[in-house]
N, C-alpha and C positions, 0 to 999 in steps of 0.2 A: 639028079636033084641039083638045082642051082645053089651054090654057096651065097649067103647074105653078104652084100658088100658093105665094108667100113668105110664110109665116106668122111671127107674132111669136115663136113657139116656135123656129122656124129661125133667127130673128135672134138670139134669146137664145143659142141654142146656138153660133152663129158667133162672137157677142160673147165668150161664155165661153171658147171655143176660143183666141180672139185674146188673151184676158186671161191665160189659162193659159200660152200660149206667151210672152207678154211677161214673165210672172213667171219662167218658166223661163230665158228669156234674161237677166233681170235677176240672177237668182240665179247663173247661169253667169258672167255678167260680174262679178258681186261676188266669186264664188269665184276666178275668174281674176285679178281685181285684187288680191284678198286674197293669193292665191298669190304673184303677182309682188311685191307689197309685202313679204310674209313672206320670200320668197326673197331679195329685195334686202337686207332686214334681216339675214337669217342669213348671206348672203354677205358683207355688210359686217362682221358680226361675225367671221366666219371670217377674212376678210382682217385684221382688226384682230388676231386671235389669232396669225394666221400672222406678221404683222409683229412682234408681241410676242415671239414665239418666236424670230423671226430675230435680234431685238434681243438677247434673252437669250443666244441661241447666240453671237453676236458677243462678248458680255461674257465668256461662258465661255472661248471660244477666246482672248481677250485674256489672262484670268487664267491659262489653261494655259500661254500663251506666256511670261508673266512667271515662272511657277513654273519652266518649263523653263530659262529663262535663270538664275533664282536658283539652281537646282540646281547648275549649273556653278560659281557663285561663292560661295554661301553653304552650301547643303546638302551640297555635295561636301567642304567643308573638314572637318566632323566625321568623316565617312567616311574621308577621306583621313588625318586624324589618327589614327584608330583603326587604320587599316591600317599606318601608319608606326609607331606605338606597339607594335603586335604584332610588327612586323619587328625593332624595336630590342630588344624583350624577348627575342626568339628569339636575336638576335645576341648579346646581353648573356649569356644563358644559356650559349651556345656558348663565349663568351669566357671566362666565369668557370670553365667546365669545363676550358679548356685552361690557365688560369693557375693551377690548383691550389685554388681555393676550394671546388670541389665535385668535383674530379677525384681519382682514384686514382693512386698511383704506379705504377711499372712492376712493383712486387711487389704485385699485387692482394691485398688483405687477405681477400677472400672464400676465397682458396685457402690453406689452412694451409701448404702446402708452399712458398708464395711469400712467406710473412711475412719482415719484415726480418731480415737475417742478424744473428746475435750479434755483440757487440762483440769486438774483438781482446783476447785474455787479457792481464791486467796484474798485476804484483805488488801485494799489499795494502800500503797505507800509512795506518795509523790516522789519523783526523782530528785526534786530540789532538796528533799530532807536527807537522802543518804547517797544519791548519785546512782543512776541506773546501771545495773551490772548484767551482762549477758554471757551465758556459758553456751558455746556451740560444740556439741559432741559429735564427732565424725565416727559412726558406727562401722563395723564390718571391716576394720583394717586388717589386712591379711598379707599383703604383698609389698615388696619394696616400691613399686610404682604407686601404691596407695599413699605411702609415706611421702614420696616425693611430690606427688600431686597436692597434698594437703600443705606441705611446706611451701610449695610455689605460690600460694595465696598471700604469704607474708603476714598471715594473721595468727594470733595465739589461739589456735583450735585445740580442742582436747580429742586425742586419739584413743578410741576404744577397740582394743585388739580381740578378735576371735581367738579362742584357745587353739593350738596347733591340731592339724588333722592331716590325713594323707593328701588332701587338696591343697593345703597351705601349711606345710610343716615348719615354715621359718618364722612364723608370726611372733612367737616368744623371743626369738634372737633379734628381730627388728625392733621389739619394744625396749631392749636394753639401750638403745641410743636416743630414746624419746623421754623427755621429762613430763611428768604430771599426767602419764597415760592412765587409762582405765582397761578393765577386762569386760569384754562383751559376752556374758556367760549365756549359753544356749539352754532355754527352758521349754517344756512342752508347750505346743500350740494346740488350739482346738482343731484346726485344720490347716496343714501345711506340709507340702510334698518335697521340700528341699531341706530336710532336717539334717542338722549337723551330726556327725558320728556320735559325739559324746554329748547327750542332751539329758539334763536332769528331768525326771517325770514325777508326777504327783504320787506315784506308788513307791518312789525310792525312800528307803529307810534313812533315818538320821545317820546311820554308819556310812551308807554310800554317799550321802551329801557331805559327810565329814572328810571322806576320802577325796571327793572331787574338789572341795575347797582347799584341802592341803596340797593337792596337785597343782591348782591354780597358784597357790602362794609359792611353791617351788619354781614353777615356770616364770612367774612374774613377781619376783622378790619385793619390788617397790610398789606394788598395787595397794591402793587404799580404797578405791571405789569400783563397784561392780554394777553394771546395768544389765538388764535382760535383753537377749536376742530372742525374738519371738516371745513365746511364754504366756500367750492369752489364756491357756488352760492352767498352767502352773500358778500364775500370779492371782488368778481368780479363786484359787483353792487356798483357804485360810489355813488349813492344817500343813499343807506342804510349805506355805510361805512361812509358818511359824518355825518349822524345822530349818529352813534355809536361813532366815534371818537370825535365828538363835545360834547357829553354827558360825555365821558371819561375824556376829557380835563378839563370840568367843576368840575369834581370829583377828579382831581389830579391823574389821572391813564394813563398809557402809553401802547399803543397796540403794541404787538410783533407779527409780521406777520409769522404764521407757513407755509405760501406759499403752500397751497394745490392746487393752481391753478396758472398757469404762468400769467394769466390775472388780478391778484389781483390789486386792486385799492388802496391799503393801502398807498403806497409811495406817490401817487399824493394826496390824501386826507390829509396826514400828512404834506406835503409841504404846502398846503392850510392853515392850522392851524399853520404853523411856527414850526412843530415839527420835531425831528430827527426820521428818518426811521430805525426801527430795524426789520430785517427779518432773517428767517432761511437760513443757507447756506448748511447744509448736514443733511440728515435724516440717522440715524444709523441702524435702523432695519426695513426698508420697505421690506426687504427680510430676511427670516428666516435663522437661521444657525449662529453659533459661527464665522465661517470663514468670512461670509458676514459682520457681524457686525464689526469684527476686520478691514477689508478692509475699511469700512466706517469711522472708528475711525482714521486710517491713512490719509484718505481723509480730515477729519476735521482738523487734525493737519497741513496738508499741507495748507489748506486754511487760516488757522490762521497765519502761518508763512508768507504766500504771502501777506495777507491784514492787518496784525497786529492784527486782532481779527477775531473771527468767532463764529457763533451760530450753535450748532448742537442739534438735538432733537431725543430722544429715548424714550422707555417705559420700565417699570419695569418687563420685561419678562426674563425668565431663561437664554435664549441665550444672551440676552443683557447684564445682570448682569455678567455672566461669561466672556464674551468678555471684559468688562470693567475691571474686576479684573485681567485678563491675558495681559492687554495692558498698564499697568502702566509705563513700560519703555518707551513707545511711547509717552504716555500722559506727562511724565516728561520733554518732549521737549518744552512744553508750560506751561503757568500759567492758571490753572483752576480757574475761577472767577464767581461771580454773575453777573447777567445781568446788574446791576447798575454800574459795574466796567469796562465796555467797552465803 
């Protein structure tokens, strides 16, 4: 048998095959090495990015934590302040409504049937005989700004102070610096939803009324005249008025009828006790607006000229104060006096 011959061609072919395989292995190794090197580089970069991300997240969390703590101590303060301010504004608005700066009286002017009742008829006394005198009582005085507003007019107006209450605890203290003041005593109304905490009612006994008047005298030691705050129900009840005026007379006090109702029994009861009747002739500000108040001021001056004297009642509201300041030429036609001078 013939042996196979191993030719140069076969050797070349084998050598080429080995070379090719070697090249392939080298390429494969290079690829693998490159892959692993690249992977490691990518992985390292990813790890770095992850670490950086974690670091940034830690910083963000720290900032968030600081902001959270700050919100309780710093940021909350303006918010809390705004809330408190809004609350105070609401309370002040309600307070001013109760205290007559923006409130209506028990005779709501929107209802023509409930406008202030007319003054008690009086005989005419020409001004040339005695000189016309006008008393302007400013009701509902309760706060320092009320006193300041009234004084800013430069007119001798009579201040009538509401008795102290939780809403206006300083009213008696303020009166101590005012001469010729009055007390604006709350009396029961037919229908009124803003009643003062201490209001005398028609069912109150003479003992209750006596205690209340004694308290008024202690709080206002220089008081001589008292007019009613509201009181349409009380002043129209003759028995209740008899008890009140009887107690007031015993204490040297004189009742001035605000005339919140035409059916007031104040004149009848005063006559029973031999007392002179004093009652309101004109309300100055039962309707809002400077023009309306000026109209009523002219009316008060006309009544004073016609009857020799008149009593007008107003309140320390902006419109009223402005109208009084702008009506001095009209008011110069009469003599502005205290209640004890008519």
